[in-house]
Backbone as CSV, one residue per row, in Angstrom:
resi,resn,N_x,N_y,N_z,CA_x,CA_y,CA_z,C_x,C_y,C_z
1,MET,53.267,31.164,-61.768,53.304,29.879,-61.917,54.444,28.851,-60.936
2,LEU,55.416,29.947,-61.421,56.780,29.655,-60.706,56.567,29.628,-59.354
3,LYS,56.272,30.914,-59.109,56.153,31.317,-57.559,55.163,30.484,-56.589
4,LYS,54.442,29.738,-57.568,53.697,28.868,-56.548,54.173,27.394,-56.414
5,LEU,55.360,27.065,-57.294,55.927,26.217,-57.464,57.065,25.897,-56.365
6,LEU,57.526,26.828,-56.382,58.577,27.135,-55.301,58.063,27.155,-53.904
7,ILE,56.677,27.756,-53.592,55.895,27.491,-52.413,55.608,26.273,-51.899
8,VAL,55.554,25.587,-53.066,55.164,24.030,-52.584,56.737,23.412,-52.459
9,VAL,57.373,23.566,-52.956,58.686,22.822,-52.840,59.074,23.111,-51.559
10,GLY,58.994,24.610,-50.993,59.369,25.008,-49.662,58.756,24.201,-48.823
11,VAL,57.311,24.093,-48.728,56.622,23.533,-47.764,56.849,21.870,-47.402
12,VAL,57.097,21.291,-48.893,57.461,19.926,-48.867,58.859,19.643,-48.374
13,GLY,59.772,20.688,-48.404,60.956,20.249,-47.892,61.004,20.586,-46.309
14,VAL,59.875,21.643,-45.847,60.022,21.770,-44.489,59.158,20.501,-43.903
15,ALA,58.381,19.833,-44.195,57.731,18.797,-43.987,58.707,17.628,-43.862
16,ALA,59.518,17.414,-45.032,60.771,16.452,-44.995,61.719,16.824,-43.617
17,LEU,61.932,18.224,-43.233,62.851,18.335,-42.363,62.091,17.762,-41.093
18,ILE,60.835,18.259,-40.608,60.076,17.979,-39.723,60.106,16.267,-39.334
19,ALA,59.761,15.869,-40.301,59.404,14.390,-40.251,60.611,13.418,-39.989
20,LYS,61.941,13.990,-40.456,63.415,13.584,-40.027,63.636,13.747,-38.589
21,LYS,63.065,14.905,-38.048,63.349,15.300,-36.796,62.923,14.173,-35.982
22,VAL,61.631,14.242,-36.308,60.713,13.339,-35.561,61.092,11.979,-35.479
23,MET,61.327,11.274,-36.600,62.008,9.993,-36.467,63.035,9.975,-35.796
24,ASP,64.121,10.810,-36.005,65.219,10.913,-35.150,65.031,10.752,-33.844
25,ALA,63.982,11.728,-33.347,63.587,12.124,-31.548,63.316,10.343,-31.233
26,ASN,62.162,9.529,-32.209,61.790,8.589,-31.637,62.832,7.390,-31.505
27,ASP,64.010,7.566,-32.680,65.214,6.473,-32.696,65.953,6.730,-31.393
28,GLU,65.950,8.122,-31.094,66.729,8.531,-29.906,66.376,7.961,-28.458
29,ARG,64.905,8.205,-28.523,63.960,7.645,-27.502,64.066,5.981,-27.091
30,ALA,64.026,5.632,-28.475,63.833,4.203,-28.035,65.267,3.835,-27.977
31,LEU,66.198,4.025,-28.206,67.850,3.999,-27.494,68.111,3.770,-26.149
32,TRP,67.549,5.369,-25.719,67.221,5.678,-24.302,66.891,4.546,-23.430
33,HIS,65.477,4.078,-24.198,64.906,3.382,-23.445,65.646,1.812,-23.278
34,GLU,65.807,1.568,-24.095,66.693,-0.125,-24.216,67.957,0.015,-23.227
35,ALA,68.863,1.278,-23.362,69.699,1.437,-22.350,69.520,1.927,-20.764
36,THR,67.994,1.884,-20.607,68.071,2.513,-19.305,66.862,1.285,-18.732
37,THR,66.656,0.394,-19.272,65.794,-0.758,-18.889,66.586,-1.914,-18.252
38,SER,66.182,-2.725,-17.458,67.057,-3.755,-17.281,66.658,-4.771,-17.936
39,PRO,67.323,-5.875,-18.141,67.716,-6.784,-19.351,66.524,-7.783,-18.768
40,ASP,66.015,-8.576,-19.390,65.152,-9.536,-19.149,65.728,-10.577,-19.189
41,LEU,66.481,-11.510,-18.038,66.948,-12.446,-17.964,66.109,-13.921,-17.602
42,ARG,65.391,-13.990,-18.170,64.527,-15.573,-18.319,65.136,-16.779,-19.003
């Protein structure tokens, strides 16, 4: 029982780390897009 619980906790932890990396990458890409596009001066 304890072994299964540890495995589940490990999988959830890894999934959380991957989700954080993906969100950070999306934020970084959005910042680069904003910084490198010309402003709309209409």
